[in-house]
PARODO-831402 format. One record per residue (C-alpha): residue in three letters; x, y, z. Coordinates in Angstrom, 3 decimals, always signed. Layout:
<sites>
SITE  resn      east     north        up
SITE   ALA         X         Y         Z
...
</sites>
This chain:
<sites>
SITE  resn      east     north        up
SITE   UNK   -22.457   +22.306   +56.312
SITE   UNK   -25.021   +24.639   +57.959
SITE   UNK   -23.755   +28.120   +58.699
SITE   UNK   -24.470   +29.592   +62.112
SITE   UNK   -25.852   +33.083   +62.645
SITE   UNK   -22.660   +33.928   +64.544
SITE   UNK   -20.562   +32.955   +61.515
SITE   UNK   -22.707   +35.082   +59.224
SITE   UNK   -22.361   +38.065   +61.547
SITE   UNK   -18.618   +37.599   +61.735
SITE   UNK   -18.423   +37.566   +57.957
SITE   UNK   -19.730   +41.118   +57.765
SITE   UNK   -16.875   +42.414   +59.896
SITE   UNK   -19.278   +44.584   +61.889
SITE   UNK   -21.085   +42.194   +64.218
SITE   UNK   -21.956   +44.000   +67.428
SITE   UNK   -23.061   +42.879   +70.842
SITE   UNK   -26.194   +44.987   +70.957
SITE   UNK   -29.178   +43.278   +69.321
SITE   UNK   -32.022   +44.946   +67.443
SITE   UNK   -34.535   +43.716   +69.967
SITE   UNK   -32.850   +45.451   +72.894
SITE   UNK   -35.123   +48.504   +72.558
SITE   UNK   -38.840   +48.562   +73.151
SITE   UNK   -40.769   +49.287   +69.975
SITE   UNK   -40.860   +53.091   +69.564
SITE   UNK   -44.220   +54.885   +69.355
SITE   UNK   -43.533   +57.390   +66.534
SITE   UNK   -45.592   +56.694   +63.409
SITE   UNK   -45.115   +58.604   +60.142
SITE   UNK   -48.229   +60.278   +58.742
SITE   UNK   -46.858   +60.956   +55.263
SITE   UNK   -44.363   +59.283   +52.898
SITE   UNK   -40.715   +59.070   +53.932
SITE   UNK   -38.159   +60.034   +51.276
SITE   UNK   -35.166   +57.707   +51.121
SITE   UNK   -32.498   +59.484   +49.092
SITE   UNK   -30.060   +57.174   +47.306
SITE   UNK   -27.157   +59.465   +46.342
SITE   UNK   -26.160   +57.329   +43.363
SITE   UNK   -27.716   +56.375   +40.027
SITE   UNK   -30.268   +53.536   +39.719
SITE   UNK   -29.215   +49.933   +39.285
SITE   UNK   -26.027   +49.726   +41.349
SITE   UNK   -25.432   +47.991   +44.663
SITE   UNK   -26.278   +51.113   +46.689
SITE   UNK   -29.571   +51.566   +44.844
SITE   UNK   -30.566   +47.912   +45.182
SITE   UNK   -29.829   +47.874   +48.911
SITE   UNK   -31.777   +51.105   +49.344
SITE   UNK   -34.837   +49.610   +47.670
SITE   UNK   -34.493   +46.441   +49.730
SITE   UNK   -34.435   +48.509   +52.926
SITE   UNK   -37.346   +50.681   +51.779
SITE   UNK   -39.602   +47.686   +51.118
SITE   UNK   -38.918   +46.220   +54.533
SITE   UNK   -39.479   +49.527   +56.310
SITE   UNK   -42.775   +50.071   +54.498
SITE   UNK   -44.128   +46.781   +55.817
SITE   UNK   -42.772   +47.369   +59.318
SITE   UNK   -44.084   +50.941   +59.640
SITE   UNK   -47.224   +50.707   +57.553
SITE   UNK   -46.125   +53.840   +55.705
SITE   UNK   -44.770   +54.605   +52.259
SITE   UNK   -40.986   +54.878   +51.834
SITE   UNK   -40.205   +56.470   +48.476
SITE   UNK   -36.738   +55.938   +46.983
SITE   UNK   -35.313   +58.939   +45.126
SITE   UNK   -32.030   +58.707   +43.227
SITE   UNK   -29.989   +61.908   +43.514
SITE   UNK   -26.626   +60.886   +42.109
SITE   UNK   -23.552   +63.008   +41.512
SITE   UNK   -20.246   +64.033   +43.077
SITE   UNK   -19.585   +60.602   +44.565
SITE   UNK   -22.748   +60.685   +46.642
SITE   UNK   -22.210   +64.202   +47.966
SITE   UNK   -25.198   +65.818   +46.212
SITE   UNK   -27.833   +63.500   +47.649
SITE   UNK   -26.141   +63.357   +51.041
SITE   UNK   -26.023   +67.139   +51.265
SITE   UNK   -29.712   +67.331   +50.344
SITE   UNK   -30.618   +65.250   +53.383
SITE   UNK   -28.109   +67.012   +55.639
SITE   UNK   -29.950   +70.266   +54.903
SITE   UNK   -33.470   +68.791   +55.281
SITE   UNK   -35.696   +69.324   +58.341
SITE   UNK   -34.786   +66.782   +61.054
SITE   UNK   -38.278   +65.299   +61.262
SITE   UNK   -37.665   +61.754   +59.989
SITE   UNK   -39.232   +62.288   +56.585
SITE   UNK   -35.919   +62.607   +54.709
SITE   UNK   -33.233   +59.945   +55.149
SITE   UNK   -30.218   +59.037   +53.055
SITE   UNK   -28.540   +55.783   +52.175
SITE   UNK   -25.042   +56.590   +53.347
SITE   UNK   -22.122   +54.333   +52.546
SITE   UNK   -18.363   +54.086   +52.843
SITE   UNK   -17.931   +56.220   +49.711
SITE   UNK   -20.168   +59.166   +50.582
SITE   UNK   -19.654   +59.113   +54.342
SITE   UNK   -15.980   +58.194   +54.811
SITE   UNK   -13.735   +57.883   +51.753
SITE   UNK   -15.215   +60.842   +49.866
SITE   UNK   -14.800   +63.307   +52.733
SITE   UNK   -11.265   +61.939   +53.229
SITE   UNK   -10.048   +62.479   +49.668
SITE   UNK   -12.095   +65.359   +48.250
SITE   UNK   -10.930   +68.878   +48.997
SITE   UNK   -14.421   +70.263   +49.459
SITE   UNK   -17.399   +68.274   +50.741
SITE   UNK   -20.478   +70.346   +51.674
SITE   UNK   -21.189   +68.426   +54.877
SITE   UNK   -19.428   +66.982   +57.890
SITE   UNK   -19.900   +63.192   +57.728
SITE   UNK   -20.328   +62.884   +61.489
SITE   UNK   -21.647   +66.200   +62.774
SITE   UNK   -24.310   +66.790   +60.096
SITE   UNK   -26.149   +63.459   +60.320
SITE   UNK   -28.170   +61.301   +62.712
SITE   UNK   -27.200   +57.637   +62.263
SITE   UNK   -30.224   +55.341   +61.864
SITE   UNK   -28.733   +51.906   +61.264
SITE   UNK   -26.563   +49.581   +59.216
SITE   UNK   -28.153   +47.805   +56.248
SITE   UNK   -25.269   +45.622   +55.105
SITE   UNK   -21.513   +45.237   +55.049
SITE   UNK   -20.437   +43.946   +51.641
SITE   UNK   -16.947   +42.621   +50.857
SITE   UNK   -14.752   +43.798   +48.043
SITE   UNK   -12.971   +41.212   +45.934
SITE   UNK    -9.551   +41.252   +44.314
SITE   UNK   -10.238   +39.935   +40.816
SITE   UNK    -8.310   +38.953   +37.688
SITE   UNK    -9.387   +37.310   +34.437
SITE   UNK   -10.449   +33.690   +34.813
SITE   UNK    -7.753   +32.625   +32.335
SITE   UNK    -5.025   +34.744   +33.956
SITE   UNK    -1.796   +33.008   +35.025
SITE   UNK    -2.338   +34.810   +38.345
SITE   UNK    -4.370   +32.163   +40.159
SITE   UNK    -3.886   +33.065   +43.823
SITE   UNK    -3.034   +36.033   +46.020
SITE   UNK    +0.420   +34.550   +46.438
SITE   UNK    +0.822   +34.562   +42.641
SITE   UNK    -0.276   +38.203   +42.505
SITE   UNK    +2.152   +39.352   +45.176
SITE   UNK    +5.032   +37.362   +43.664
SITE   UNK    +4.351   +38.769   +40.210
SITE   UNK    +4.016   +42.337   +41.530
SITE   UNK    +7.366   +42.076   +43.296
SITE   UNK    +9.037   +40.748   +40.144
SITE   UNK    +7.639   +43.197   +37.604
SITE   UNK    +4.806   +45.479   +36.546
SITE   UNK    +1.228   +44.611   +37.443
SITE   UNK    -1.592   +46.996   +36.498
SITE   UNK    -4.867   +47.266   +38.389
SITE   UNK    -7.813   +49.395   +37.402
SITE   UNK   -10.068   +51.378   +39.696
SITE   UNK   -13.447   +53.048   +39.329
SITE   UNK   -11.729   +56.446   +39.462
SITE   UNK    -9.159   +58.507   +41.333
SITE   UNK   -10.067   +58.791   +44.996
SITE   UNK   -12.726   +56.068   +44.857
SITE   UNK   -13.002   +53.100   +47.187
SITE   UNK   -11.317   +50.768   +44.687
SITE   UNK    -8.398   +53.189   +44.300
SITE   UNK    -7.876   +53.603   +48.033
SITE   UNK    -8.094   +49.850   +48.603
SITE   UNK    -5.470   +49.294   +45.913
SITE   UNK    -3.163   +51.574   +47.881
SITE   UNK    -3.954   +49.522   +50.986
SITE   UNK    -3.004   +46.356   +49.084
SITE   UNK    +0.281   +47.895   +47.970
SITE   UNK    +1.165   +48.852   +51.525
SITE   UNK    -0.007   +45.608   +53.113
SITE   UNK    +1.861   +43.385   +50.627
SITE   UNK    +4.931   +45.589   +50.160
SITE   UNK    +4.383   +45.918   +46.408
SITE   UNK    +3.695   +48.718   +43.929
SITE   UNK    +0.853   +47.679   +41.645
SITE   UNK    +0.318   +50.352   +38.996
SITE   UNK    -2.976   +52.240   +39.310
SITE   UNK    -5.025   +52.767   +36.123
SITE   UNK    -8.178   +54.839   +36.816
SITE   UNK   -11.419   +54.284   +34.887
SITE   UNK   -14.874   +55.816   +35.042
SITE   UNK   -16.703   +52.935   +36.665
SITE   UNK   -16.128   +49.200   +36.969
SITE   UNK   -17.512   +48.141   +33.559
SITE   UNK   -14.680   +49.602   +31.422
SITE   UNK   -12.104   +48.292   +33.889
SITE   UNK   -13.563   +44.785   +33.664
SITE   UNK   -13.562   +45.059   +29.863
SITE   UNK    -9.851   +45.867   +29.911
SITE   UNK    -9.132   +42.986   +32.292
SITE   UNK   -10.800   +40.631   +29.840
SITE   UNK    -8.953   +42.294   +26.964
SITE   UNK    -5.579   +41.917   +28.666
SITE   UNK    -4.836   +45.648   +29.022
SITE   UNK    -4.718   +45.415   +32.832
SITE   UNK    -4.362   +42.503   +35.222
SITE   UNK    -7.027   +43.161   +37.827
SITE   UNK    -9.365   +45.285   +39.911
SITE   UNK   -10.635   +45.588   +43.463
SITE   UNK   -14.422   +45.914   +43.358
SITE   UNK   -17.506   +45.185   +45.456
SITE   UNK   -18.458   +41.512   +45.288
SITE   UNK   -21.968   +42.188   +43.879
SITE   UNK   -20.332   +43.897   +40.885
SITE   UNK   -17.944   +41.058   +40.006
SITE   UNK   -18.799   +37.929   +41.976
SITE   UNK   -21.164   +36.403   +39.404
SITE   UNK   -18.982   +37.100   +36.377
SITE   UNK   -17.676   +33.705   +35.271
SITE   UNK   -14.976   +35.371   +33.158
SITE   UNK   -13.345   +36.727   +36.330
SITE   UNK   -11.573   +34.951   +39.172
SITE   UNK   -11.811   +36.228   +42.731
SITE   UNK    -8.441   +35.838   +44.454
SITE   UNK    -9.622   +37.035   +47.865
SITE   UNK   -12.325   +38.987   +49.655
SITE   UNK   -11.566   +41.889   +51.976
SITE   UNK   -13.800   +40.843   +54.867
SITE   UNK   -12.269   +39.280   +58.005
SITE   UNK   -13.882   +35.931   +57.118
SITE   UNK   -14.864   +34.227   +53.875
SITE   UNK   -18.152   +35.327   +52.287
SITE   UNK   -21.001   +32.896   +52.931
SITE   UNK   -21.974   +32.588   +49.259
SITE   UNK   -18.333   +32.229   +48.136
SITE   UNK   -16.819   +29.858   +50.721
SITE   UNK   -13.965   +28.810   +48.416
SITE   UNK   -12.601   +32.361   +48.115
SITE   UNK   -10.129   +33.135   +50.927
SITE   UNK   -10.110   +36.254   +53.048
SITE   UNK    -7.148   +38.619   +52.768
SITE   UNK    -6.575   +37.890   +56.443
SITE   UNK    -5.520   +34.352   +55.488
SITE   UNK    -2.536   +35.867   +53.654
SITE   UNK    -1.514   +38.055   +56.580
SITE   UNK    -2.871   +41.208   +54.904
SITE   UNK    -4.608   +42.439   +58.046
SITE   UNK    -4.548   +46.121   +57.111
SITE   UNK    -6.407   +45.323   +53.871
SITE   UNK    -9.484   +44.151   +55.783
SITE   UNK   -12.121   +46.666   +54.691
SITE   UNK   -15.828   +46.352   +54.078
SITE   UNK   -18.223   +48.351   +51.920
SITE   UNK   -20.847   +49.314   +54.468
SITE   UNK   -24.264   +50.752   +53.689
SITE   UNK   -26.698   +52.293   +56.143
SITE   UNK   -29.338   +54.927   +56.740
SITE   UNK   -28.885   +58.377   +58.256
SITE   UNK   -31.072   +61.410   +58.760
SITE   UNK   -30.110   +65.048   +59.187
SITE   UNK   -28.535   +66.107   +62.460
SITE   UNK   -31.086   +66.695   +65.190
SITE   UNK   -33.640   +63.975   +64.435
SITE   UNK   -35.480   +63.373   +67.758
SITE   UNK   -34.555   +60.134   +69.508
SITE   UNK   -38.067   +58.585   +69.310
SITE   UNK   -38.139   +59.225   +65.562
SITE   UNK   -34.642   +57.852   +64.965
SITE   UNK   -35.433   +54.830   +67.141
SITE   UNK   -38.640   +54.141   +65.199
SITE   UNK   -36.779   +54.294   +61.891
SITE   UNK   -34.083   +51.990   +63.264
SITE   UNK   -36.681   +49.523   +64.523
SITE   UNK   -38.439   +49.456   +61.134
SITE   UNK   -35.138   +48.942   +59.319
SITE   UNK   -34.118   +46.124   +61.661
SITE   UNK   -37.475   +44.385   +61.362
SITE   UNK   -37.386   +44.553   +57.581
SITE   UNK   -33.824   +43.248   +57.384
SITE   UNK   -34.706   +40.289   +59.612
SITE   UNK   -37.263   +38.902   +57.150
SITE   UNK   -36.029   +35.526   +55.819
SITE   UNK   -36.309   +36.578   +52.183
SITE   UNK   -34.298   +39.718   +52.870
SITE   UNK   -31.634   +37.751   +54.737
SITE   UNK   -31.219   +35.491   +51.694
SITE   UNK   -31.012   +38.493   +49.380
SITE   UNK   -28.323   +40.071   +51.554
SITE   UNK   -26.315   +36.855   +51.404
SITE   UNK   -26.421   +37.167   +47.610
SITE   UNK   -24.675   +40.523   +48.047
SITE   UNK   -21.984   +38.862   +50.144
SITE   UNK   -23.467   +40.315   +53.329
SITE   UNK   -25.343   +38.799   +56.242
SITE   UNK   -27.782   +39.902   +58.928
SITE   UNK   -26.377   +42.229   +61.553
SITE   UNK   -27.253   +43.166   +65.124
SITE   UNK   -25.838   +46.680   +65.169
SITE   UNK   -27.516   +49.279   +67.352
SITE   UNK   -27.806   +52.935   +66.423
SITE   UNK   -24.993   +53.748   +68.820
SITE   UNK   -22.755   +51.091   +67.294
SITE   UNK   -23.499   +52.379   +63.799
SITE   UNK   -22.581   +55.902   +64.883
SITE   UNK   -19.319   +54.532   +66.255
SITE   UNK   -18.643   +52.698   +63.001
SITE   UNK   -19.068   +55.882   +60.962
SITE   UNK   -16.817   +57.893   +63.267
SITE   UNK   -14.071   +55.263   +63.261
SITE   UNK   -14.242   +54.805   +59.480
SITE   UNK   -14.039   +58.559   +58.864
SITE   UNK   -10.864   +58.669   +60.947
SITE   UNK    -9.395   +55.535   +59.357
SITE   UNK    -9.832   +56.626   +55.738
SITE   UNK    -8.729   +60.179   +56.441
SITE   UNK    -5.464   +58.816   +57.824
SITE   UNK    -5.019   +56.420   +54.886
SITE   UNK    -5.682   +59.142   +52.304
SITE   UNK    -3.221   +61.487   +53.987
SITE   UNK    -0.462   +58.897   +54.357
SITE   UNK    -0.861   +57.685   +50.753
SITE   UNK    -1.307   +61.246   +49.434
SITE   UNK    -4.585   +60.381   +47.690
SITE   UNK    -6.724   +63.267   +46.434
SITE   UNK    -9.880   +63.084   +44.354
SITE   UNK   -10.106   +64.637   +40.928
</sites>
């Protein structure tokens, strides 16, 4: 059955009324390479999305966009580098839910204000998380998981204390009225290894990290609707777990004070690159879809997410290591 653009937008959880084409094409043109700082190590979802955005922007602007990986401190090192850069459009950062919302909510000291110290450029993608167990686990559905957690001990890994997967596990506990035991790891790979080895039952992780692993079973995705590439996996909303709806969003920001024509030009280039058919297909492979979010809407998303995760971290008493 063909999937409409409206359905794809709804699946991201962040579809907005304002379309990319609403602005006239801005006049600013870069005259030297733009640095796109990815505040995480190469090879992960954030890095791959950053490189996808950079390629599209290069074609749209006719200028070089150089990706630099500056990982460390949950994205804070690279983000702070851009926050302290001149606001001229030549240094931008791939900000995401971890570095821009959850990190500042759970870490005691973050060297930047996630709202005040940045100029939002635009959303790249909103990627679902998945609740996963081993493919041969007796837990075959979300209903099975909740029933088992209410009857006895269930252990879920995370990618570390205070990370997105940890905070979302706390959301699951609260939404379902259960107490799944949290077992922190350093990254998703060792957690997945222990799921397959039977040491823990499951994990909440971004779909690109687990969705293609045939040894895992996805019980649900955390987007409001089912993911386009995984139509047989239900949304948590279908189980009444409304407060567990949460998406891993990725976007671009510059330092505070980037002039409007410059920010608009960067947004336009990003939007044009993301609209290319090949890029749309690649985003669907990540569990995301095309979006029509304006700069203003993206700024509103960041502000609302900062508030949301700060409240969740405080109520659940979650603090980073």
